[in-house]
OpenMM code with the backbone's topology and positions (N, CA, C; nanometers):
from openmm import Vec3, app, unit

residues = "MET ARG ARG TYR GLU THR ILE TYR ILE LEU ARG PRO THR LEU SER GLU ASP GLU ILE THR LYS VAL VAL GLU ASN THR SER GLN ILE ILE LEU ASP GLU LYS GLY THR ILE ILE GLU LEU ASN LYS TRP GLY MET LYS LYS LEU ALA TYR LEU ILE LYS LYS GLU SER GLN GLY TYR TYR VAL TYR CYS GLU TYR ALA GLY SER PRO VAL ALA VAL ALA GLU ILE GLU ARG LYS PHE ARG ILE ASP ASP SER VAL LEU ARG TYR LEU THR ILE LYS THR ALA ALA ALA ILE SER GLU GLU GLN ILE GLN GLN ALA VAL GLY GLU VAL THR ALA ARG GLU THR ALA ALA GLN GLU GLN GLU GLU GLU ALA THR GLU LYS GLU GLU ALA VAL VAL GLU GLN THR SER VAL GLU GLN LYS THR SER THR GLU GLU PRO PRO VAL GLU ALA LYS ASN GLU GLU VAL ALA GLU VAL GLU ASN GLU SER LYS THR GLU LYS".split()
positions = [
    Vec3(33.9808, 12.7509, 20.0577),
    Vec3(33.9261, 12.8781, 20.1008),
    Vec3(33.7749, 12.8748, 20.0893),
    Vec3(33.7135, 12.9592, 20.1698),
    Vec3(33.5687, 12.9735, 20.1694),
    Vec3(33.5331, 13.1188, 20.1405),
    Vec3(33.4097, 13.1368, 20.0995),
    Vec3(33.3636, 13.2724, 20.0677),
    Vec3(33.2723, 13.3199, 20.1800),
    Vec3(33.2970, 13.4418, 20.2285),
    Vec3(33.2236, 13.4981, 20.3411),
    Vec3(33.1751, 13.6393, 20.3089),
    Vec3(33.0728, 13.6785, 20.3833),
    Vec3(33.0280, 13.8172, 20.3856),
    Vec3(33.0211, 13.8590, 20.5317),
    Vec3(33.0751, 13.9752, 20.5608),
    Vec3(33.0673, 14.0294, 20.6963),
    Vec3(33.0122, 14.1711, 20.6879),
    Vec3(32.9124, 14.1966, 20.7692),
    Vec3(32.8582, 14.3318, 20.7824),
    Vec3(32.8783, 14.3712, 20.9272),
    Vec3(32.9353, 14.4874, 20.9485),
    Vec3(32.9516, 14.5345, 21.0853),
    Vec3(32.9080, 14.6791, 21.0970),
    Vec3(32.8598, 14.7112, 21.2170),
    Vec3(32.8074, 14.8448, 21.2451),
    Vec3(32.8990, 14.9104, 21.3472),
    Vec3(32.9457, 15.0285, 21.3128),
    Vec3(33.0360, 15.1032, 21.4008),
    Vec3(32.9602, 15.2176, 21.4685),
    Vec3(33.0137, 15.2631, 21.5788),
    Vec3(32.9522, 15.3744, 21.6523),
    Vec3(32.9471, 15.4996, 21.5646),
    Vec3(32.8389, 15.5758, 21.5731),
    Vec3(32.8267, 15.6960, 21.4895),
    Vec3(32.9178, 15.8088, 21.5337),
    Vec3(32.9721, 15.8001, 21.6540),
    Vec3(33.0562, 15.9075, 21.7054),
    Vec3(33.2009, 15.8980, 21.6572),
    Vec3(33.2336, 15.7920, 21.5841),
    Vec3(33.3710, 15.7757, 21.5360),
    Vec3(33.4018, 15.8759, 21.4260),
    Vec3(33.5255, 15.9204, 21.4235),
    Vec3(33.5691, 16.0097, 21.3157),
    Vec3(33.5994, 15.9250, 21.1923),
    Vec3(33.6165, 15.9921, 21.0802),
    Vec3(33.6467, 15.9221, 20.9549),
    Vec3(33.7778, 15.8443, 20.9653),
    Vec3(33.8756, 15.8997, 21.0355),
    Vec3(34.0038, 15.8307, 21.0540),
    Vec3(33.9872, 15.7028, 21.1352),
    Vec3(33.9054, 15.7093, 21.2399),
    Vec3(33.8841, 15.5911, 21.3237),
    Vec3(33.8088, 15.4829, 21.2475),
    Vec3(33.7120, 15.5227, 21.1650),
    Vec3(33.6385, 15.4263, 21.0822),
    Vec3(33.7340, 15.3594, 20.9845),
    Vec3(33.8174, 15.4399, 20.9199),
    Vec3(33.9149, 15.3869, 20.8245),
    Vec3(34.0105, 15.2901, 20.8936),
    Vec3(34.0503, 15.3215, 21.0147),
    Vec3(34.1420, 15.2353, 21.0901),
    Vec3(34.0780, 15.0981, 21.1178),
    Vec3(33.9516, 15.0957, 21.1594),
    Vec3(33.8831, 14.9693, 21.1856),
    Vec3(33.8705, 14.8878, 21.0566),
    Vec3(33.8344, 14.9540, 20.9470),
    Vec3(33.8190, 14.8857, 20.8184),
    Vec3(33.9533, 14.8294, 20.7721),
    Vec3(34.0594, 14.9077, 20.7854),
    Vec3(34.1918, 14.8609, 20.7441),
    Vec3(34.2401, 14.7442, 20.8304),
    Vec3(34.2145, 14.7503, 20.9608),
    Vec3(34.2540, 14.6398, 21.0493),
    Vec3(34.1819, 14.5105, 21.0107),
    Vec3(34.0537, 14.5221, 20.9809),
    Vec3(33.9757, 14.4055, 20.9389),
    Vec3(34.0291, 14.3496, 20.8075),
    Vec3(34.0560, 14.4368, 20.7132),
    Vec3(34.1108, 14.3940, 20.5841),
    Vec3(34.2470, 14.3287, 20.6009),
    Vec3(34.3271, 14.3830, 20.6905),
    Vec3(34.4619, 14.3294, 20.7125),
    Vec3(34.4560, 14.1876, 20.7704),
    Vec3(34.3595, 14.1619, 20.8565),
    Vec3(34.3449, 14.0262, 20.9122),
    Vec3(34.3164, 13.9272, 20.7998),
    Vec3(34.2287, 13.9655, 20.7088),
    Vec3(34.1950, 13.8777, 20.5953),
    Vec3(34.3188, 13.8531, 20.5097),
    Vec3(34.3915, 13.9587, 20.4795),
    Vec3(34.5104, 13.9463, 20.3939),
    Vec3(34.6227, 13.8686, 20.4628),
    Vec3(34.6364, 13.8838, 20.5950),
    Vec3(34.7402, 13.8108, 20.6688),
    Vec3(34.7164, 13.6604, 20.6649),
    Vec3(34.5906, 13.6207, 20.6576),
    Vec3(34.5563, 13.4782, 20.6524),
    Vec3(34.5479, 13.4295, 20.5078),
    Vec3(34.6111, 13.5032, 20.4154),
    Vec3(34.6182, 13.4704, 20.2731),
    Vec3(34.4813, 13.4683, 20.2062),
    Vec3(34.3934, 13.5566, 20.2522),
    Vec3(34.2610, 13.5703, 20.1923),
    Vec3(34.2603, 13.6808, 20.0881),
    Vec3(34.1472, 13.6958, 20.0226),
    Vec3(34.1311, 13.7977, 19.9200),
    Vec3(34.0019, 13.8741, 19.9451),
    Vec3(34.0093, 14.0055, 19.9398),
    Vec3(33.8903, 14.0882, 19.9552),
    Vec3(33.8263, 14.1036, 19.8178),
    Vec3(33.7022, 14.0601, 19.8084),
    Vec3(33.6297, 14.0680, 19.6822),
    Vec3(33.5619, 14.2035, 19.6691),
    Vec3(33.4935, 14.2451, 19.7735),
    Vec3(33.4225, 14.3736, 19.7709),
    Vec3(33.4227, 14.4337, 19.9105),
    Vec3(33.4445, 14.5635, 19.9165),
    Vec3(33.4427, 14.6353, 20.0433),
    Vec3(33.3659, 14.7647, 20.0212),
    Vec3(33.2518, 14.7771, 20.0880),
    Vec3(33.1678, 14.8964, 20.0728),
    Vec3(33.1416, 14.9597, 20.2077),
    Vec3(33.1587, 15.0896, 20.2126),
    Vec3(33.1171, 15.1652, 20.3305),
    Vec3(32.9785, 15.2197, 20.2984),
    Vec3(32.8780, 15.1614, 20.3631),
    Vec3(32.7402, 15.2023, 20.3363),
    Vec3(32.7066, 15.3345, 20.4019),
    Vec3(32.7806, 15.3713, 20.5030),
    Vec3(32.7595, 15.5003, 20.5663),
    Vec3(32.6671, 15.4945, 20.6860),
    Vec3(32.6281, 15.6133, 20.7306),
    Vec3(32.5460, 15.6287, 20.8500),
    Vec3(32.4009, 15.5945, 20.8191),
    Vec3(32.3430, 15.5088, 20.9020),
    Vec3(32.2031, 15.4692, 20.8862),
    Vec3(32.1366, 15.4638, 21.0224),
    Vec3(32.0058, 15.4828, 21.0212),
    Vec3(31.9275, 15.4745, 21.1443),
    Vec3(31.9071, 15.3274, 21.1779),
    Vec3(31.9266, 15.2929, 21.3045),
    Vec3(31.9081, 15.1559, 21.3495),
    Vec3(31.7600, 15.1304, 21.3782),
    Vec3(31.7174, 15.0070, 21.3636),
    Vec3(31.5776, 14.9717, 21.3891),
    Vec3(31.5454, 14.9819, 21.5382),
    Vec3(31.6453, 14.9589, 21.6210),
    Vec3(31.6281, 14.9688, 21.7659),
    Vec3(31.7612, 15.0102, 21.8264),
    Vec3(31.7591, 15.0548, 21.9502),
    Vec3(31.8816, 15.1001, 22.0154),
    Vec3(31.9785, 14.9838, 22.0345),
    Vec3(32.1024, 15.0063, 22.0018),
    Vec3(32.2100, 14.9100, 22.0265),
    Vec3(32.3157, 14.9833, 22.1067),
    Vec3(32.3402, 14.9365, 22.2266),
    Vec3(32.4355, 15.0018, 22.3171),
    Vec3(32.4069, 15.1517, 22.3284),
    Vec3(32.2782, 15.1838, 22.3421),
    Vec3(32.2281, 15.3203, 22.3589),
    Vec3(32.2529, 15.4109, 22.2382),
    Vec3(32.2725, 15.3528, 22.1223),
    Vec3(32.2933, 15.4289, 21.9983),
    Vec3(32.1735, 15.4077, 21.9061),
    Vec3(32.1276, 15.5140, 21.8419),
    Vec3(32.0147, 15.5038, 21.7499),
    Vec3(32.0588, 15.5041, 21.6041),
    Vec3(32.1866, 15.5330, 21.5806),
    Vec3(32.2431, 15.5311, 21.4461),
    Vec3(32.3723, 15.4512, 21.4476),
    Vec3(32.4131, 15.4082, 21.3280),
    Vec3(32.5383, 15.3352, 21.3173),
    Vec3(32.5972, 15.3510, 21.1791),
    Vec3(32.7268, 15.3297, 21.1696),
    Vec3(32.7985, 15.3388, 21.0431),
    Vec3(32.8179, 15.1964, 20.9922),
    Vec3(32.7546, 15.1627, 20.8794),
    Vec3(32.7569, 15.0275, 20.8255),
    Vec3(32.8739, 15.0070, 20.7294),
    Vec3(32.9370, 14.8883, 20.7407),
    Vec3(33.0442, 14.8491, 20.6492),
    Vec3(33.0157, 14.7069, 20.6032),
    Vec3(33.0267, 14.6842, 20.4715),
    Vec3(33.0030, 14.5529, 20.4119),
    Vec3(33.1343, 14.5034, 20.3523),
    Vec3(33.1684, 14.3789, 20.3812),
    Vec3(33.2914, 14.3208, 20.3280),
    Vec3(33.2629, 14.1793, 20.2790),
    Vec3(33.2918, 14.1543, 20.1523),
    Vec3(33.2811, 14.0201, 20.0948),
    Vec3(33.4233, 13.9745, 20.0647),
    Vec3(33.4564, 13.8540, 20.1072),
    Vec3(33.5940, 13.8085, 20.0927),
    Vec3(33.6030, 13.6569, 20.0849),
    Vec3(33.7170, 13.6103, 20.0390),
    Vec3(33.7501, 13.4683, 20.0393),
    Vec3(33.8608, 13.4520, 20.1424),
    Vec3(33.8425, 13.3570, 20.2328),
    Vec3(33.9415, 13.3395, 20.3382),
    Vec3(33.9218, 13.2083, 20.4118),
    Vec3(33.9969, 13.1954, 20.5187),
    Vec3(33.9911, 13.0737, 20.5992),
    Vec3(33.9051, 13.0983, 20.7235),
    Vec3(33.8592, 12.9902, 20.7853),
    Vec3(33.7832, 13.0057, 20.9100),
    Vec3(33.8652, 13.0721, 21.0210),
    Vec3(33.9961, 13.0582, 21.0140),
    Vec3(34.0832, 13.1213, 21.1132),
    Vec3(34.0706, 13.2733, 21.1044),
    Vec3(34.0629, 13.3269, 20.9815),
    Vec3(34.0496, 13.4710, 20.9622),
    Vec3(33.9165, 13.5202, 21.0201),
    Vec3(33.8106, 13.4442, 20.9981),
    Vec3(33.6792, 13.4827, 21.0505),
    Vec3(33.6820, 13.4837, 21.2024),
    Vec3(33.7423, 13.3822, 21.2612),
    Vec3(33.7504, 13.3747, 21.4076),
    Vec3(33.8287, 13.4933, 21.4638),
    Vec3(33.9366, 13.5311, 21.3973),
    Vec3(34.0187, 13.6436, 21.4438),
    Vec3(33.9430, 13.7761, 21.4294),
    Vec3(33.8737, 13.7933, 21.3175),
    Vec3(33.7956, 13.9165, 21.2967),
    Vec3(33.6897, 13.9295, 21.4054),
    Vec3(33.6173, 13.8218, 21.4303),
    Vec3(33.5112, 13.8269, 21.5308),
    Vec3(33.5671, 13.8463, 21.6717),
    Vec3(33.6834, 13.7899, 21.6979),
    Vec3(33.7477, 13.8107, 21.8286),
    Vec3(33.7804, 13.9580, 21.8473),
    Vec3(33.8357, 14.0212, 21.7435),
    Vec3(33.8697, 14.1645, 21.7505),
    Vec3(33.7439, 14.2495, 21.7655),
    Vec3(33.6365, 14.2117, 21.6951),
    Vec3(33.5122, 14.2871, 21.7051),
    Vec3(33.4545, 14.2809, 21.8464),
    Vec3(33.4648, 14.1651, 21.9123),
    Vec3(33.4132, 14.1517, 22.0493),
    Vec3(33.4911, 14.2407, 22.1453),
    Vec3(33.6200, 14.2562, 22.1212),
    Vec3(33.7053, 14.3378, 22.2083),
    Vec3(33.6853, 14.4872, 22.1824),
    Vec3(33.6718, 14.5240, 22.0546),
    Vec3(33.6660, 14.6646, 22.0140),
    Vec3(33.5317, 14.7265, 22.0521),
    Vec3(33.5365, 14.8318, 22.1325),
    Vec3(33.4151, 14.8989, 22.1788),
    Vec3(33.3488, 14.9811, 22.0683),
    Vec3(33.4218, 15.0106, 21.9616),
    Vec3(33.3651, 15.0920, 21.8544),
    Vec3(33.2725, 15.0115, 21.7626),
    Vec3(33.2754, 14.8787, 21.7730),
    Vec3(33.1887, 14.7934, 21.6919),
    Vec3(33.0617, 14.7641, 21.7714),
    Vec3(32.9477, 14.8085, 21.7171),
    Vec3(32.8204, 14.7851, 21.7854),
    Vec3(32.7709, 14.6421, 21.7614),
    Vec3(32.7681, 14.5999, 21.6345),
    Vec3(32.7224, 14.4665, 21.5968),
    Vec3(32.8008, 14.4202, 21.4755),
    Vec3(32.8026, 14.2879, 21.4565),
    Vec3(32.8638, 14.2299, 21.3378),
    Vec3(32.7927, 14.0999, 21.3057),
    Vec3(32.7992, 14.0614, 21.1794),
    Vec3(32.7415, 13.9351, 21.1356),
    Vec3(32.8244, 13.8834, 21.0202),
    Vec3(32.8683, 13.7579, 21.0316),
    Vec3(32.9446, 13.6938, 20.9255),
    Vec3(32.8677, 13.5716, 20.8790),
    Vec3(32.8524, 13.5597, 20.7470),
    Vec3(32.7898, 13.4398, 20.6924),
    Vec3(32.8816, 13.3783, 20.5881),
    Vec3(32.8755, 13.2457, 20.5785),
    Vec3(32.9529, 13.1737, 20.4781),
    Vec3(32.8641, 13.1586, 20.3557),
    Vec3(32.9050, 13.2156, 20.2432),
    Vec3(32.8243, 13.2096, 20.1218),
    Vec3(32.8638, 13.0940, 20.0311),
    Vec3(32.9859, 13.0398, 20.0467),
    Vec3(33.0293, 12.9242, 19.9684),
    Vec3(33.1287, 12.8437, 20.0505),
    Vec3(33.1109, 12.7122, 20.0498),
    Vec3(33.1992, 12.6246, 20.1279),
    Vec3(33.3383, 12.6160, 20.0665),
    Vec3(33.3467, 12.6312, 19.9365),
    Vec3(33.4770, 12.6269, 19.8696),
    Vec3(33.4750, 12.7240, 19.7519),
    Vec3(33.5874, 12.7913, 19.7328),
    Vec3(33.6005, 12.8849, 19.6213),
    Vec3(33.7427, 12.8756, 19.5688),
    Vec3(33.7549, 12.8649, 19.4366),
    Vec3(33.8874, 12.8528, 19.3752),
    Vec3(33.9428, 12.9915, 19.3436),
    Vec3(34.0706, 12.9959, 19.3127),
    Vec3(34.1364, 13.1217, 19.2778),
    Vec3(34.0721, 13.1818, 19.1523),
    Vec3(34.0327, 13.0953, 19.0605),
    Vec3(33.9675, 13.1384, 18.9373),
    Vec3(33.8336, 13.2070, 18.9675),
    Vec3(33.7561, 13.1483, 19.0565),
    Vec3(33.6269, 13.2046, 19.0942),
    Vec3(33.6452, 13.3369, 19.1692),
    Vec3(33.7508, 13.3454, 19.2477),
    Vec3(33.7792, 13.4702, 19.3187),
    Vec3(33.8050, 13.5820, 19.2192),
    Vec3(33.8899, 13.5551, 19.1200),
    Vec3(33.9224, 13.6568, 19.0198),
    Vec3(33.7985, 13.6963, 18.9396),
    Vec3(33.7139, 13.5981, 18.9097),
    Vec3(33.5903, 13.6264, 18.8372),
    Vec3(33.4989, 13.7160, 18.9207),
    Vec3(33.4859, 13.6874, 19.0497),
    Vec3(33.4015, 13.7676, 19.1384),
    Vec3(33.4546, 13.9103, 19.1494),
    Vec3(33.5867, 13.9248, 19.1620),
    Vec3(33.6473, 14.0576, 19.1697),
    Vec3(33.6209, 14.1340, 19.0399),
    Vec3(33.6317, 14.0648, 18.9264),
    Vec3(33.6041, 14.1274, 18.7970),
    Vec3(33.4602, 14.1741, 18.7850),
    Vec3(33.3664, 14.0930, 18.8341),
    Vec3(33.2251, 14.1305, 18.8300),
    Vec3(33.1988, 14.2548, 18.9141),
    Vec3(33.2586, 14.2602, 19.0316),
    Vec3(33.2403, 14.3761, 19.1193),
    Vec3(33.2980, 14.5009, 19.0538),
    Vec3(33.4157, 14.4882, 18.9945),
    Vec3(33.4794, 14.6012, 18.9274),
    Vec3(33.3929, 14.6494, 18.8111),
    Vec3(33.3392, 14.5554, 18.7333),
    Vec3(33.2531, 14.5921, 18.6204),
    Vec3(33.1270, 14.6627, 18.6688),
    Vec3(33.0686, 14.6136, 18.7780),
    Vec3(32.9490, 14.6759, 18.8343),
    Vec3(32.9776, 14.8188, 18.8796),
    Vec3(33.0900, 14.8379, 18.9468),
    Vec3(33.1269, 14.9713, 18.9945),
    Vec3(33.1539, 15.0658, 18.8786),
    Vec3(33.2202, 15.0161, 18.7734),
    Vec3(33.2488, 15.0984, 18.6565),
    Vec3(33.1200, 15.1399, 18.5869),
    Vec3(33.0275, 15.0459, 18.5712),
    Vec3(32.8996, 15.0766, 18.5070),
    Vec3(32.8213, 15.1786, 18.5878),
    Vec3(32.8207, 15.1638, 18.7191),
    Vec3(32.7499, 15.2590, 18.8056),
    Vec3(32.8116, 15.3974, 18.7946),
    Vec3(32.9437, 15.4030, 18.7892),
    Vec3(33.0125, 15.5317, 18.7788),
    Vec3(32.9813, 15.5981, 18.6440),
    Vec3(32.9783, 15.5194, 18.5362),
    Vec3(32.9473, 15.5747, 18.4047),
    Vec3(32.8045, 15.6277, 18.4003),
    Vec3(32.7106, 15.5547, 18.4604),
    Vec3(32.5716, 15.6014, 18.4645),
    Vec3(32.5606, 15.7319, 18.5422),
    Vec3(32.6349, 15.7407, 18.6499),
    Vec3(32.6330, 15.8622, 18.7309),
    Vec3(32.6882, 15.9805, 18.6516),
    Vec3(32.7966, 15.9574, 18.5767),
    Vec3(32.8543, 16.0646, 18.4957),
    Vec3(32.7578, 16.1082, 18.3863),
    Vec3(32.6907, 16.0108, 18.3221),
    Vec3(32.5935, 16.0449, 18.2171),
    Vec3(32.4788, 16.1270, 18.2753),
    Vec3(32.4309, 16.0871, 18.3920),
    Vec3(32.3219, 16.1608, 18.4560),
    Vec3(32.3653, 16.3029, 18.4888),
    Vec3(32.4883, 16.3185, 18.5351),
    Vec3(32.5409, 16.4508, 18.5671),
    Vec3(32.5504, 16.5366, 18.4421),
    Vec3(32.5985, 16.4773, 18.3323),
    Vec3(32.6101, 16.5515, 18.2070),
    Vec3(32.4728, 16.5949, 18.1562),
    Vec3(32.3743, 16.5045, 18.1644),
    Vec3(32.2388, 16.5388, 18.1197),
    Vec3(32.1810, 16.6504, 18.2054),
    Vec3(32.2037, 16.6424, 18.3355),
    Vec3(32.1538, 16.7442, 18.4269),
    Vec3(32.2169, 16.8793, 18.3965),
    Vec3(32.3477, 16.8798, 18.3698),
    Vec3(32.4159, 17.0050, 18.3363),
    Vec3(32.3626, 17.0626, 18.2063),
    Vec3(32.3335, 16.9761, 18.1076),
    Vec3(32.2806, 17.0233, 17.9796),
    Vec3(32.1427, 17.0846, 17.9979),
    Vec3(32.0600, 17.0230, 18.0800),
    Vec3(31.9259, 17.0763, 18.1061),
    Vec3(31.9356, 17.2113, 18.1761),
    Vec3(32.0236, 17.2224, 18.2744),
    Vec3(32.0412, 17.3486, 18.3466),
    Vec3(32.0897, 17.4577, 18.2514),
    Vec3(32.1847, 17.4216, 18.1643),
    Vec3(32.2377, 17.5189, 18.0687),
    Vec3(32.1296, 17.5628, 17.9710),
    Vec3(32.0495, 17.4687, 17.9244),
    Vec3(31.9436, 17.5000, 17.8296),
    Vec3(31.8379, 17.5913, 17.8929),
    Vec3(31.7996, 17.5630, 18.0153),
    Vec3(31.6994, 17.6463, 18.0814),
    Vec3(31.7524, 17.7865, 18.1087),
    Vec3(31.8812, 17.7971, 18.1400),
    Vec3(31.9368, 17.9308, 18.1634),
    Vec3(31.9404, 18.0111, 18.0341),
    Vec3(31.9674, 17.9453, 17.9210),
    Vec3(31.9666, 18.0144, 17.7919),
    Vec3(31.8244, 18.0582, 17.7583),
    Vec3(31.7262, 17.9708, 17.7835),
    Vec3(31.5866, 18.0049, 17.7553),
    Vec3(31.5415, 18.1217, 17.8426),
    Vec3(31.5830, 18.1230, 17.9678),
    Vec3(31.5448, 18.2320, 18.0568),
    Vec3(31.6052, 18.3635, 18.0100),
    Vec3(31.7296, 18.3584, 17.9637),
    Vec3(31.7939, 18.4808, 17.9157),
    Vec3(31.7196, 18.5356, 17.7950),
    Vec3(31.6810, 18.4485, 17.7015),
    Vec3(31.6134, 18.4963, 17.5799),
    Vec3(31.4738, 18.5461, 17.6098),
    Vec3(31.4058, 18.4862, 17.7068),
    Vec3(31.2691, 18.5302, 17.7381),
    Vec3(31.2685, 18.6600, 17.8182),
    Vec3(31.3732, 18.6890, 17.8908),
    Vec3(31.3767, 18.8116, 17.9709),
    Vec3(31.4369, 18.9292, 17.8969),
    Vec3(31.4933, 18.9033, 17.7793),
    Vec3(31.5511, 19.0125, 17.7025),
    Vec3(31.4394, 19.1023, 17.6490),
    Vec3(31.4663, 19.2312, 17.6440),
    Vec3(31.3688, 19.3258, 17.5922),
    Vec3(31.3754, 19.3251, 17.4397),
    Vec3(31.2633, 19.3573, 17.3744),
    Vec3(31.2651, 19.3621, 17.2273),
    Vec3(31.3591, 19.4737, 17.1806),
    Vec3(31.4089, 19.4634, 17.0595),
    Vec3(31.5006, 19.5660, 17.0095),
    Vec3(31.4348, 19.7046, 17.0087),
    Vec3(31.5162, 19.8079, 17.0083),
    Vec3(31.4687, 19.9461, 17.0154),
    Vec3(31.3816, 19.9780, 16.8948),
    Vec3(31.4154, 19.9282, 16.7764),
    Vec3(31.3370, 19.9544, 16.6553),
    Vec3(31.1946, 19.9043, 16.6733),
    Vec3(31.1804, 19.7864, 16.7318),
    Vec3(31.0462, 19.7314, 16.7525),
    Vec3(30.9683, 19.8194, 16.8497),
    Vec3(31.0342, 19.8691, 16.9525),
    Vec3(30.9677, 19.9577, 17.0485),
    Vec3(30.9215, 20.0847, 16.9784),
    Vec3(31.0078, 20.1421, 16.8936),
    Vec3(30.9734, 20.2652, 16.8232),
    Vec3(30.8532, 20.2433, 16.7324),
    Vec3(30.8481, 20.1257, 16.6645),
    Vec3(30.7354, 20.0962, 16.5769),
    Vec3(30.6071, 20.0850, 16.6575),
    Vec3(30.6148, 20.0212, 16.7741),
    Vec3(30.4971, 20.0072, 16.8585),
    Vec3(30.4491, 20.1442, 16.9070),
    Vec3(30.5405, 20.2292, 16.9445),
    Vec3(30.5052, 20.3629, 16.9914),
    Vec3(30.4404, 20.4413, 16.8775),
    Vec3(30.4965, 20.4288, 16.7563),
    Vec3(30.4410, 20.5005, 16.6406),
    Vec3(30.3003, 20.4513, 16.6111),
    Vec3(30.2758, 20.3219, 16.6211),
    Vec3(30.1424, 20.2685, 16.5956),
    Vec3(30.0430, 20.3225, 16.6976),
    Vec3(30.0830, 20.3259, 16.8235),
    Vec3(29.9958, 20.3765, 16.9275),
    Vec3(29.9654, 20.5249, 16.9039),
    Vec3(30.0636, 20.6020, 16.8611),
    Vec3(30.0425, 20.7444, 16.8337),
    Vec3(29.9491, 20.7614, 16.7148),
    Vec3(29.9656, 20.6801, 16.6101),
    Vec3(29.8786, 20.6885, 16.4942),
    Vec3(29.7351, 20.6574, 16.5321),
    Vec3(29.7165, 20.5573, 16.6175),
    Vec3(29.5815, 20.5193, 16.6588),
    Vec3(29.5186, 20.6324, 16.7393),
    Vec3(29.5972, 20.6966, 16.8245),
    Vec3(29.5422, 20.8046, 16.9059),
    Vec3(29.5075, 20.9261, 16.8203),
    Vec3(29.5834, 20.9513, 16.7106),
    Vec3(29.5544, 21.0626, 16.6218),
    Vec3(29.4253, 21.0364, 16.5456),
    Vec3(29.4069, 20.9126, 16.5002),
    Vec3(29.2888, 20.8821, 16.4238),
    Vec3(29.1632, 20.8871, 16.5085),
    Vec3(29.1764, 20.8634, 16.6366),
    Vec3(29.0641, 20.8703, 16.7264),
    Vec3(29.0205, 21.0135, 16.7508),
    Vec3(29.1119, 21.1082, 16.7430),
    Vec3(29.0811, 21.2490, 16.7702),
    Vec3(29.0099, 21.3008, 16.6536),
] * unit.nanometer
topology = app.Topology()
chain = topology.addChain("A")
for resn in residues:
    res = topology.addResidue(resn, chain)
    for name in ("N", "CA", "C"):
        topology.addAtom(name, app.Element.getBySymbol(name[0]), res)
């Protein structure tokens, strides 16, 4: 088996279901040829550097996998036929990859995703704490002083006005 990366750009007018269908078909070709998907990322809608088939935007998908050259040929054949694919590029990143290396790569990707998710959760928690703290501070600063304090202030002002007379 060899290790490959494929990036393909889909038309921006596709619905989420149609995008999912193209991604699943591509993944199925890899799996049918006894390959393994290491990483699959939907990068989302991005502006293109130049018009491709009269489109200024495209939906990017990144797929890293271990497979045979037959799988790559089949994927590219399907991409040439499918009108929803604007562009694609496949590169071979390793001439040979063992099952052990595949599992290690999958583990690294999983660890990276888990770490990113944990950082995102921590950032969200910190943001919520800051928002909660500022709302508490705003409530305390906008509260009026107790009635007793107001009465004392009024009495002081009255005493000062009496002494002036």
